[in-house]
SEMILO-900545 format. One record per residue (C-alpha): x, y, z; residue number from 1. Coordinates in steps of 0.2 Angstrom, whole numbers, plus 5000, padded with zeros to 4 digits. Example, Ala and Ser with C-alpha at 12.3 -4.5 7.8 and 13.67 -1.06 7.14 Angstrom:
REM SEMILO-900545
X 5062, Y 4978, Z 5039, num 1
X 5068, Y 4995, Z 5036, num 2
//
This chain:
REM SEMILO-900545
X 6386, Y 6690, Z 5611, num 1
X 6368, Y 6685, Z 5611, num 2
X 6360, Y 6685, Z 5628, num 3
X 6348, Y 6671, Z 5623, num 4
X 6362, Y 6659, Z 5621, num 5
X 6360, Y 6650, Z 5638, num 6
X 6343, Y 6643, Z 5635, num 7
X 6348, Y 6638, Z 5617, num 8
X 6363, Y 6629, Z 5622, num 9
X 6353, Y 6620, Z 5636, num 10
X 6340, Y 6614, Z 5623, num 11
X 6353, Y 6609, Z 5611, num 12
X 6363, Y 6600, Z 5624, num 13
X 6347, Y 6590, Z 5629, num 14
X 6344, Y 6586, Z 5611, num 15
X 6362, Y 6579, Z 5608, num 16
X 6362, Y 6570, Z 5624, num 17
X 6346, Y 6560, Z 5619, num 18
X 6355, Y 6553, Z 5604, num 19
X 6366, Y 6538, Z 5611, num 20
X 6383, Y 6538, Z 5603, num 21
X 6394, Y 6526, Z 5613, num 22
X 6412, Y 6525, Z 5608, num 23
X 6417, Y 6510, Z 5597, num 24
X 6399, Y 6507, Z 5590, num 25
X 6391, Y 6512, Z 5574, num 26
X 6379, Y 6523, Z 5584, num 27
X 6392, Y 6536, Z 5585, num 28
X 6387, Y 6542, Z 5568, num 29
X 6369, Y 6546, Z 5574, num 30
X 6376, Y 6560, Z 5584, num 31
X 6388, Y 6566, Z 5570, num 32
X 6373, Y 6566, Z 5558, num 33
X 6363, Y 6576, Z 5569, num 34
X 6377, Y 6589, Z 5571, num 35
X 6379, Y 6589, Z 5552, num 36
X 6360, Y 6591, Z 5549, num 37
X 6360, Y 6606, Z 5562, num 38
X 6373, Y 6615, Z 5552, num 39
X 6365, Y 6612, Z 5535, num 40
X 6349, Y 6621, Z 5543, num 41
X 6359, Y 6636, Z 5547, num 42
X 6357, Y 6651, Z 5534, num 43
X 6376, Y 6652, Z 5531, num 44
X 6378, Y 6634, Z 5526, num 45
X 6363, Y 6635, Z 5515, num 46
X 6372, Y 6649, Z 5506, num 47
X 6389, Y 6639, Z 5507, num 48
X 6385, Y 6621, Z 5508, num 49
X 6402, Y 6616, Z 5503, num 50
X 6409, Y 6623, Z 5519, num 51
X 6402, Y 6609, Z 5530, num 52
X 6407, Y 6591, Z 5526, num 53
X 6410, Y 6574, Z 5534, num 54
X 6427, Y 6568, Z 5538, num 55
X 6428, Y 6549, Z 5539, num 56
X 6440, Y 6539, Z 5549, num 57
X 6452, Y 6531, Z 5537, num 58
X 6450, Y 6512, Z 5536, num 59
X 6437, Y 6512, Z 5550, num 60
X 6427, Y 6495, Z 5549, num 61
X 6413, Y 6504, Z 5558, num 62
X 6412, Y 6518, Z 5545, num 63
X 6413, Y 6532, Z 5558, num 64
X 6415, Y 6550, Z 5554, num 65
X 6417, Y 6567, Z 5560, num 66
X 6410, Y 6584, Z 5554, num 67
X 6420, Y 6599, Z 5549, num 68
X 6412, Y 6616, Z 5547, num 69
X 6421, Y 6632, Z 5540, num 70
X 6415, Y 6650, Z 5542, num 71
X 6425, Y 6663, Z 5533, num 72
X 6424, Y 6681, Z 5539, num 73
X 6419, Y 6694, Z 5526, num 74
X 6426, Y 6709, Z 5535, num 75
X 6443, Y 6712, Z 5527, num 76
X 6452, Y 6698, Z 5520, num 77
X 6460, Y 6691, Z 5536, num 78
X 6468, Y 6674, Z 5535, num 79
X 6469, Y 6672, Z 5554, num 80
X 6460, Y 6657, Z 5559, num 81
X 6455, Y 6647, Z 5574, num 82
X 6451, Y 6629, Z 5576, num 83
X 6437, Y 6624, Z 5588, num 84
X 6435, Y 6605, Z 5593, num 85
X 6423, Y 6595, Z 5603, num 86
X 6419, Y 6576, Z 5603, num 87
X 6402, Y 6568, Z 5600, num 88
X 6405, Y 6551, Z 5607, num 89
X 6402, Y 6545, Z 5625, num 90
X 6407, Y 6531, Z 5636, num 91
X 6395, Y 6517, Z 5639, num 92
X 6379, Y 6517, Z 5649, num 93
X 6380, Y 6500, Z 5658, num 94
X 6385, Y 6508, Z 5674, num 95
X 6367, Y 6515, Z 5676, num 96
X 6361, Y 6497, Z 5679, num 97
X 6342, Y 6496, Z 5678, num 98
X 6341, Y 6515, Z 5674, num 99
X 6352, Y 6513, Z 5658, num 100
X 6337, Y 6516, Z 5647, num 101
X 6336, Y 6533, Z 5655, num 102
X 6355, Y 6537, Z 5654, num 103
X 6353, Y 6548, Z 5639, num 104
X 6336, Y 6556, Z 5644, num 105
X 6342, Y 6569, Z 5657, num 106
X 6325, Y 6576, Z 5662, num 107
X 6318, Y 6559, Z 5665, num 108
X 6334, Y 6553, Z 5673, num 109
X 6332, Y 6567, Z 5686, num 110
X 6315, Y 6560, Z 5691, num 111
X 6321, Y 6542, Z 5692, num 112
X 6336, Y 6547, Z 5703, num 113
X 6324, Y 6552, Z 5716, num 114
X 6319, Y 6534, Z 5718, num 115
X 6336, Y 6527, Z 5720, num 116
X 6351, Y 6529, Z 5733, num 117
X 6364, Y 6541, Z 5727, num 118
X 6381, Y 6546, Z 5735, num 119
X 6378, Y 6560, Z 5747, num 120
X 6386, Y 6574, Z 5736, num 121
X 6377, Y 6568, Z 5721, num 122
X 6361, Y 6568, Z 5731, num 123
X 6364, Y 6586, Z 5737, num 124
X 6367, Y 6592, Z 5719, num 125
X 6351, Y 6583, Z 5713, num 126
X 6341, Y 6591, Z 5726, num 127
X 6348, Y 6608, Z 5723, num 128
X 6341, Y 6608, Z 5705, num 129
X 6357, Y 6616, Z 5699, num 130
X 6363, Y 6601, Z 5690, num 131
X 6358, Y 6591, Z 5674, num 132
X 6362, Y 6573, Z 5676, num 133
X 6365, Y 6560, Z 5661, num 134
X 6378, Y 6552, Z 5651, num 135
X 6386, Y 6564, Z 5640, num 136
X 6378, Y 6580, Z 5646, num 137
X 6395, Y 6584, Z 5654, num 138
X 6407, Y 6575, Z 5643, num 139
X 6404, Y 6583, Z 5631, num 140
X 6387, Y 6586, Z 5623, num 141
X 6386, Y 6603, Z 5632, num 142
X 6403, Y 6608, Z 5625, num 143
X 6398, Y 6603, Z 5607, num 144
X 6381, Y 6612, Z 5609, num 145
X 6390, Y 6628, Z 5615, num 146
X 6403, Y 6628, Z 5600, num 147
X 6389, Y 6625, Z 5588, num 148
X 6379, Y 6640, Z 5595, num 149
X 6394, Y 6651, Z 5594, num 150
X 6398, Y 6646, Z 5576, num 151
X 6380, Y 6649, Z 5571, num 152
X 6380, Y 6666, Z 5580, num 153
X 6397, Y 6671, Z 5571, num 154
X 6390, Y 6665, Z 5554, num 155
X 6374, Y 6675, Z 5556, num 156
X 6385, Y 6691, Z 5557, num 157
X 6398, Y 6685, Z 5545, num 158
X 6399, Y 6702, Z 5536, num 159
X 6406, Y 6710, Z 5552, num 160
X 6418, Y 6695, Z 5557, num 161
X 6436, Y 6697, Z 5553, num 162
X 6445, Y 6680, Z 5552, num 163
X 6440, Y 6662, Z 5550, num 164
X 6433, Y 6648, Z 5561, num 165
X 6435, Y 6629, Z 5558, num 166
X 6424, Y 6619, Z 5569, num 167
X 6427, Y 6600, Z 5570, num 168
X 6414, Y 6589, Z 5579, num 169
X 6425, Y 6573, Z 5581, num 170
X 6420, Y 6555, Z 5585, num 171
X 6430, Y 6542, Z 5594, num 172
X 6438, Y 6553, Z 5607, num 173
X 6434, Y 6541, Z 5621, num 174
X 6443, Y 6527, Z 5611, num 175
X 6458, Y 6529, Z 5600, num 176
X 6455, Y 6547, Z 5594, num 177
X 6452, Y 6541, Z 5576, num 178
X 6441, Y 6556, Z 5573, num 179
X 6454, Y 6570, Z 5578, num 180
X 6468, Y 6560, Z 5569, num 181
X 6458, Y 6561, Z 5553, num 182
X 6454, Y 6579, Z 5555, num 183
X 6472, Y 6584, Z 5557, num 184
X 6477, Y 6581, Z 5539, num 185
X 6461, Y 6590, Z 5534, num 186
X 6467, Y 6605, Z 5544, num 187
X 6483, Y 6605, Z 5535, num 188
X 6474, Y 6604, Z 5518, num 189
X 6463, Y 6619, Z 5522, num 190
X 6479, Y 6628, Z 5528, num 191
X 6487, Y 6625, Z 5511, num 192
X 6472, Y 6628, Z 5500, num 193
X 6464, Y 6643, Z 5509, num 194
X 6480, Y 6650, Z 5516, num 195
X 6473, Y 6650, Z 5534, num 196
X 6485, Y 6656, Z 5547, num 197
X 6480, Y 6646, Z 5562, num 198
X 6482, Y 6654, Z 5579, num 199
X 6476, Y 6641, Z 5592, num 200
X 6465, Y 6626, Z 5595, num 201
X 6450, Y 6629, Z 5607, num 202
X 6441, Y 6614, Z 5615, num 203
X 6426, Y 6614, Z 5627, num 204
X 6429, Y 6597, Z 5635, num 205
X 6424, Y 6595, Z 5653, num 206
X 6431, Y 6604, Z 5668, num 207
X 6429, Y 6597, Z 5686, num 208
X 6434, Y 6600, Z 5704, num 209
X 6453, Y 6595, Z 5706, num 210
X 6450, Y 6590, Z 5724, num 211
X 6436, Y 6588, Z 5737, num 212
X 6428, Y 6605, Z 5740, num 213
X 6436, Y 6613, Z 5725, num 214
X 6424, Y 6626, Z 5718, num 215
X 6436, Y 6635, Z 5706, num 216
X 6432, Y 6635, Z 5688, num 217
X 6448, Y 6632, Z 5677, num 218
X 6454, Y 6638, Z 5660, num 219
X 6468, Y 6627, Z 5654, num 220
X 6481, Y 6633, Z 5642, num 221
X 6490, Y 6618, Z 5637, num 222
X 6486, Y 6599, Z 5639, num 223
X 6493, Y 6584, Z 5648, num 224
X 6501, Y 6570, Z 5637, num 225
X 6500, Y 6551, Z 5639, num 226
X 6512, Y 6537, Z 5636, num 227
X 6509, Y 6518, Z 5639, num 228
X 6525, Y 6511, Z 5645, num 229
X 6523, Y 6492, Z 5643, num 230
X 6533, Y 6477, Z 5650, num 231
X 6535, Y 6460, Z 5642, num 232
X 6543, Y 6449, Z 5656, num 233
X 6552, Y 6433, Z 5652, num 234
X 6555, Y 6422, Z 5667, num 235
X 6561, Y 6404, Z 5669, num 236
X 6548, Y 6391, Z 5671, num 237
X 6549, Y 6378, Z 5685, num 238
X 6538, Y 6364, Z 5693, num 239
X 6527, Y 6371, Z 5707, num 240
X 6534, Y 6359, Z 5719, num 241
X 6552, Y 6366, Z 5716, num 242
X 6549, Y 6384, Z 5713, num 243
X 6567, Y 6390, Z 5717, num 244
X 6572, Y 6381, Z 5701, num 245
X 6564, Y 6395, Z 5691, num 246
X 6560, Y 6413, Z 5691, num 247
X 6542, Y 6418, Z 5691, num 248
X 6538, Y 6432, Z 5679, num 249
X 6523, Y 6437, Z 5689, num 250
X 6534, Y 6440, Z 5704, num 251
X 6544, Y 6452, Z 5693, num 252
X 6528, Y 6460, Z 5686, num 253
X 6522, Y 6463, Z 5704, num 254
X 6538, Y 6471, Z 5709, num 255
X 6537, Y 6483, Z 5694, num 256
X 6519, Y 6487, Z 5699, num 257
X 6525, Y 6490, Z 5717, num 258
X 6539, Y 6501, Z 5711, num 259
X 6529, Y 6512, Z 5698, num 260
X 6511, Y 6511, Z 5703, num 261
X 6505, Y 6527, Z 5711, num 262
X 6523, Y 6532, Z 5714, num 263
X 6524, Y 6551, Z 5713, num 264
X 6543, Y 6549, Z 5709, num 265
X 6536, Y 6545, Z 5691, num 266
X 6525, Y 6561, Z 5690, num 267
X 6530, Y 6574, Z 5677, num 268
X 6531, Y 6592, Z 5683, num 269
X 6532, Y 6609, Z 5674, num 270
X 6529, Y 6626, Z 5682, num 271
X 6523, Y 6618, Z 5698, num 272
X 6510, Y 6608, Z 5690, num 273
X 6512, Y 6589, Z 5692, num 274
X 6504, Y 6575, Z 5683, num 275
X 6494, Y 6561, Z 5692, num 276
X 6506, Y 6546, Z 5696, num 277
X 6506, Y 6531, Z 5684, num 278
X 6492, Y 6518, Z 5686, num 279
X 6493, Y 6501, Z 5680, num 280
X 6480, Y 6497, Z 5667, num 281
X 6483, Y 6478, Z 5664, num 282
X 6494, Y 6465, Z 5672, num 283
X 6493, Y 6446, Z 5668, num 284
X 6503, Y 6431, Z 5664, num 285
X 6503, Y 6423, Z 5647, num 286
X 6502, Y 6405, Z 5651, num 287
X 6488, Y 6398, Z 5641, num 288
X 6482, Y 6383, Z 5651, num 289
X 6482, Y 6376, Z 5669, num 290
X 6496, Y 6365, Z 5675, num 291
X 6508, Y 6365, Z 5690, num 292
X 6521, Y 6373, Z 5679, num 293
X 6525, Y 6391, Z 5683, num 294
X 6522, Y 6404, Z 5670, num 295
X 6536, Y 6408, Z 5658, num 296
X 6530, Y 6425, Z 5653, num 297
X 6519, Y 6439, Z 5658, num 298
X 6516, Y 6457, Z 5654, num 299
X 6509, Y 6474, Z 5660, num 300
X 6506, Y 6492, Z 5655, num 301
X 6504, Y 6508, Z 5664, num 302
X 6496, Y 6525, Z 5660, num 303
X 6509, Y 6539, Z 5662, num 304
X 6504, Y 6557, Z 5661, num 305
X 6517, Y 6569, Z 5654, num 306
X 6520, Y 6588, Z 5655, num 307
X 6537, Y 6589, Z 5649, num 308
X 6545, Y 6572, Z 5646, num 309
X 6547, Y 6565, Z 5629, num 310
X 6546, Y 6547, Z 5624, num 311
X 6565, Y 6544, Z 5624, num 312
X 6566, Y 6552, Z 5641, num 313
X 6551, Y 6542, Z 5648, num 314
X 6560, Y 6526, Z 5641, num 315
X 6575, Y 6529, Z 5651, num 316
X 6565, Y 6533, Z 5666, num 317
X 6555, Y 6517, Z 5666, num 318
X 6570, Y 6506, Z 5661, num 319
X 6578, Y 6512, Z 5677, num 320
X 6563, Y 6508, Z 5687, num 321
X 6561, Y 6491, Z 5680, num 322
X 6579, Y 6487, Z 5683, num 323
X 6577, Y 6492, Z 5701, num 324
X 6562, Y 6481, Z 5703, num 325
X 6570, Y 6466, Z 5695, num 326
X 6585, Y 6467, Z 5706, num 327
X 6574, Y 6468, Z 5722, num 328
X 6565, Y 6452, Z 5716, num 329
X 6582, Y 6443, Z 5714, num 330
X 6588, Y 6450, Z 5731, num 331
X 6572, Y 6444, Z 5740, num 332
X 6573, Y 6427, Z 5732, num 333
X 6591, Y 6424, Z 5738, num 334
X 6586, Y 6429, Z 5756, num 335
X 6571, Y 6417, Z 5756, num 336
X 6580, Y 6403, Z 5747, num 337
X 6594, Y 6404, Z 5760, num 338
X 6581, Y 6403, Z 5774, num 339
X 6573, Y 6388, Z 5765, num 340
X 6589, Y 6379, Z 5763, num 341
X 6593, Y 6382, Z 5782, num 342
X 6576, Y 6376, Z 5787, num 343
X 6579, Y 6360, Z 5777, num 344
X 6598, Y 6358, Z 5780, num 345
X 6601, Y 6360, Z 5762, num 346
X 6617, Y 6367, Z 5755, num 347
X 6614, Y 6385, Z 5749, num 348
X 6621, Y 6393, Z 5733, num 349
X 6616, Y 6410, Z 5727, num 350
X 6603, Y 6409, Z 5713, num 351
X 6609, Y 6411, Z 5695, num 352
X 6597, Y 6426, Z 5690, num 353
X 6603, Y 6443, Z 5685, num 354
X 6593, Y 6459, Z 5682, num 355
X 6591, Y 6462, Z 5664, num 356
X 6580, Y 6476, Z 5656, num 357
X 6581, Y 6481, Z 5638, num 358
X 6570, Y 6492, Z 5626, num 359
X 6561, Y 6484, Z 5611, num 360
X 6573, Y 6494, Z 5600, num 361
X 6588, Y 6485, Z 5608, num 362
X 6579, Y 6468, Z 5607, num 363
X 6577, Y 6471, Z 5588, num 364
X 6595, Y 6476, Z 5586, num 365
X 6601, Y 6460, Z 5595, num 366
X 6589, Y 6449, Z 5585, num 367
X 6594, Y 6458, Z 5569, num 368
X 6612, Y 6454, Z 5572, num 369
X 6609, Y 6436, Z 5574, num 370
X 6596, Y 6433, Z 5560, num 371
X 6599, Y 6447, Z 5547, num 372
X 6585, Y 6451, Z 5535, num 373
X 6575, Y 6435, Z 5541, num 374
X 6569, Y 6445, Z 5556, num 375
X 6561, Y 6458, Z 5545, num 376
X 6553, Y 6445, Z 5534, num 377
X 6545, Y 6436, Z 5549, num 378
X 6539, Y 6452, Z 5558, num 379
X 6532, Y 6459, Z 5541, num 380
X 6522, Y 6442, Z 5539, num 381
X 6516, Y 6442, Z 5557, num 382
X 6511, Y 6461, Z 5555, num 383
X 6501, Y 6457, Z 5539, num 384
X 6493, Y 6441, Z 5547, num 385
X 6487, Y 6451, Z 5563, num 386
X 6480, Y 6466, Z 5552, num 387
X 6468, Y 6454, Z 5544, num 388
X 6459, Y 6453, Z 5561, num 389
X 6450, Y 6470, Z 5562, num 390
X 6445, Y 6466, Z 5580, num 391
X 6462, Y 6464, Z 5587, num 392
X 6466, Y 6476, Z 5601, num 393
X 6480, Y 6488, Z 5597, num 394
X 6488, Y 6483, Z 5614, num 395
X 6487, Y 6465, Z 5610, num 396
X 6494, Y 6468, Z 5593, num 397
X 6509, Y 6476, Z 5600, num 398
X 6512, Y 6462, Z 5613, num 399
X 6511, Y 6449, Z 5599, num 400
X 6524, Y 6458, Z 5590, num 401
X 6536, Y 6458, Z 5605, num 402
X 6533, Y 6440, Z 5609, num 403
X 6537, Y 6435, Z 5591, num 404
X 6553, Y 6445, Z 5591, num 405
X 6559, Y 6438, Z 5607, num 406
X 6555, Y 6420, Z 5601, num 407
X 6568, Y 6423, Z 5587, num 408
X 6582, Y 6428, Z 5600, num 409
X 6594, Y 6414, Z 5604, num 410
X 6596, Y 6421, Z 5622, num 411
X 6582, Y 6413, Z 5633, num 412
X 6588, Y 6419, Z 5650, num 413
X 6576, Y 6430, Z 5660, num 414
X 6573, Y 6448, Z 5653, num 415
X 6561, Y 6462, Z 5654, num 416
X 6558, Y 6470, Z 5637, num 417
X 6551, Y 6488, Z 5638, num 418
X 6541, Y 6495, Z 5624, num 419
X 6526, Y 6508, Z 5621, num 420
X 6508, Y 6502, Z 5618, num 421
X 6496, Y 6513, Z 5609, num 422
X 6489, Y 6526, Z 5610, num 423
X 6501, Y 6541, Z 5612, num 424
X 6495, Y 6558, Z 5616, num 425
X 6509, Y 6572, Z 5616, num 426
X 6508, Y 6585, Z 5629, num 427
X 6507, Y 6603, Z 5624, num 428
X 6516, Y 6615, Z 5635, num 429
X 6512, Y 6633, Z 5631, num 430
X 6528, Y 6641, Z 5638, num 431
X 6525, Y 6659, Z 5633, num 432
X 6540, Y 6658, Z 5621, num 433
X 6533, Y 6659, Z 5603, num 434
X 6522, Y 6673, Z 5596, num 435
X 6507, Y 6661, Z 5596, num 436
X 6510, Y 6655, Z 5614, num 437
X 6511, Y 6673, Z 5619, num 438
X 6495, Y 6678, Z 5610, num 439
X 6485, Y 6664, Z 5617, num 440
X 6491, Y 6667, Z 5635, num 441
X 6488, Y 6686, Z 5633, num 442
X 6470, Y 6683, Z 5626, num 443
X 6465, Y 6672, Z 5640, num 444
X 6473, Y 6683, Z 5654, num 445
X 6463, Y 6698, Z 5646, num 446
X 6447, Y 6687, Z 5647, num 447
X 6449, Y 6683, Z 5665, num 448
X 6453, Y 6702, Z 5669, num 449
X 6437, Y 6708, Z 5660, num 450
X 6424, Y 6694, Z 5664, num 451
X 6410, Y 6700, Z 5675, num 452
X 6406, Y 6684, Z 5685, num 453
X 6404, Y 6679, Z 5703, num 454
X 6414, Y 6663, Z 5700, num 455
X 6432, Y 6661, Z 5705, num 456
X 6440, Y 6657, Z 5688, num 457
X 6459, Y 6653, Z 5687, num 458
X 6471, Y 6649, Z 5672, num 459
X 6481, Y 6633, Z 5673, num 460
X 6494, Y 6627, Z 5661, num 461
X 6489, Y 6609, Z 5658, num 462
X 6472, Y 6602, Z 5655, num 463
X 6473, Y 6586, Z 5666, num 464
X 6461, Y 6575, Z 5657, num 465
X 6468, Y 6566, Z 5641, num 466
X 6460, Y 6574, Z 5626, num 467
X 6461, Y 6577, Z 5607, num 468
X 6469, Y 6593, Z 5610, num 469
X 6486, Y 6583, Z 5611, num 470
X 6485, Y 6581, Z 5592, num 471
X 6487, Y 6599, Z 5588, num 472
X 6506, Y 6597, Z 5589, num 473
X 6520, Y 6584, Z 5591, num 474
X 6537, Y 6584, Z 5598, num 475
X 6550, Y 6591, Z 5586, num 476
X 6565, Y 6583, Z 5595, num 477
X 6572, Y 6570, Z 5583, num 478
X 6576, Y 6557, Z 5597, num 479
X 6558, Y 6559, Z 5604, num 480
X 6549, Y 6553, Z 5589, num 481
X 6562, Y 6540, Z 5584, num 482
X 6561, Y 6533, Z 5601, num 483
X 6542, Y 6532, Z 5600, num 484
X 6542, Y 6524, Z 5582, num 485
X 6556, Y 6512, Z 5586, num 486
X 6548, Y 6506, Z 5603, num 487
X 6530, Y 6505, Z 5598, num 488
X 6527, Y 6488, Z 5589, num 489
X 6514, Y 6491, Z 5575, num 490
X 6517, Y 6509, Z 5573, num 491
X 6513, Y 6515, Z 5556, num 492
X 6503, Y 6499, Z 5552, num 493
X 6490, Y 6494, Z 5566, num 494
X 6492, Y 6511, Z 5574, num 495
X 6496, Y 6527, Z 5565, num 496
X 6498, Y 6545, Z 5569, num 497
X 6499, Y 6560, Z 5557, num 498
X 6516, Y 6565, Z 5565, num 499
X 6521, Y 6576, Z 5551, num 500
X 6505, Y 6585, Z 5550, num 501
X 6504, Y 6587, Z 5569, num 502
X 6522, Y 6595, Z 5569, num 503
X 6516, Y 6606, Z 5555, num 504
X 6501, Y 6612, Z 5564, num 505
X 6511, Y 6615, Z 5580, num 506
X 6498, Y 6625, Z 5589, num 507
X 6495, Y 6631, Z 5607, num 508
X 6479, Y 6625, Z 5614, num 509
X 6466, Y 6630, Z 5627, num 510
X 6452, Y 6621, Z 5635, num 511
X 6437, Y 6631, Z 5642, num 512
X 6425, Y 6618, Z 5648, num 513
X 6408, Y 6618, Z 5656, num 514
X 6408, Y 6614, Z 5675, num 515
X 6402, Y 6598, Z 5682, num 516
X 6406, Y 6582, Z 5692, num 517
X 6409, Y 6563, Z 5690, num 518
X 6413, Y 6561, Z 5671, num 519
X 6412, Y 6543, Z 5666, num 520
X 6402, Y 6539, Z 5682, num 521
X 6383, Y 6536, Z 5682, num 522
X 6382, Y 6551, Z 5693, num 523
X 6389, Y 6562, Z 5679, num 524
X 6381, Y 6579, Z 5680, num 525
X 6383, Y 6597, Z 5673, num 526
X 6381, Y 6613, Z 5683, num 527
X 6369, Y 6623, Z 5673, num 528
X 6372, Y 6641, Z 5677, num 529
X 6391, Y 6642, Z 5674, num 530
X 6390, Y 6630, Z 5659, num 531
X 6376, Y 6638, Z 5650, num 532
X 6379, Y 6656, Z 5654, num 533
X 6397, Y 6659, Z 5659, num 534
X 6408, Y 6647, Z 5649, num 535
X 6401, Y 6652, Z 5632, num 536
X 6406, Y 6670, Z 5636, num 537
X 6423, Y 6665, Z 5640, num 538
X 6425, Y 6655, Z 5624, num 539
X 6417, Y 6669, Z 5613, num 540
X 6428, Y 6682, Z 5621, num 541
X 6444, Y 6672, Z 5619, num 542
X 6440, Y 6670, Z 5600, num 543
X 6437, Y 6689, Z 5599, num 544
X 6454, Y 6693, Z 5608, num 545
X 6464, Y 6681, Z 5597, num 546
X 6457, Y 6687, Z 5581, num 547
X 6459, Y 6706, Z 5585, num 548
//
């Protein structure tokens, strides 16, 4: 390993950070093109120009693309290969307010921050001089710069390198992971044409304190997954002056939020590591205009982390939760209605509502039973119509499909329909069971035993922040994937995953990230010493250990 890496990585981090590449904009390509240009300037790729190329996102209306670079070791004829990934996009800069023009100029931003009020911890880090502030320096231009530097170092000594490196600098990680999803089929193509035997995927996405005062540096072998359970709620409309005649879908929606939101009962656990509890990402009724009529329908969806639960298991879990919440609403309504009748001297009769919660797949089966082939024709026509609007959000697309399917059903009684909204990120649980899992775990353990560092560095099993690492594998249980496809409206048309290729890759993953704080905040910052001098050694030694 080159002792001069630290300064080189720092300079490249600053160079990449100054190129704005906000997710979901054409400017993402500006960063990608700079990465491509840097590779083209390297001696190895001047000699082998065909080994660095763009990988476009399929059918992307913004024309975004990623970069893939391949280094083939010349010592021996090893087919052992490692995949390195890092994302080039960032979240937006509006949170910087009047300083947004400096958000991607870390050195100037540091000076500007001295003139404004910062949270105490951020101010302390600013004054220490040990941190670099700016959008993307932490998440994750430093990681990309480090991997590029490692790839260049390996390529400069390729005659003594045994094995192969595939590096992908991907776009759209902060959005729908279109970059990584386009790279996965390319990895399979390389596997088939070059005979590469992939061992693992290494990412350098950010690593942050897990709690206040945490100063540990973490290496994560494995990654958290993500599902978005969603609820389409059909109530019964009523006049606002006679509300007990109806069933408010917002009431049911709120009860589901109260049951699920931040409820650790719905955390997913594996080997003593627990996901964050679910958090609601959207809740609204679907009434298009103002009137004194109560809403007929509403919807909401949640972010769920997974360590071990598959989509079919998660569907069962959230149906149970929604059923419990729905019943609580009915019970509460009857209590309040009885009081109301007593107050006014009215005759009380129990309200007619029943708790009903079904999956999207069940709804489809019920409508299909009634309508036959007509349902498929109607849904296909709607699907094609919605696809014309390239700006329609994937979540809204799924909702409109659920609405249309329910509208075809003859049963108009209150019901909650549970489905999955995109995106889906599989968890990758490295269990120490397969040869590749054992190899990766042993490689990381050896690095931790041998690293000469004053930092407290620990290995954990699940990278806790959703990342592109998830697409290195996919569940193989038949019910799991079937449940995902059958309960995610628009899967395969508006939203697609290369499931078969992901299953074929089936790789263990590790994240060895730079250290910093406040990703996605205006106080985003990178701790310089560990990030520029220690993390690169950990990555390089992990590569060395894996390819032994």
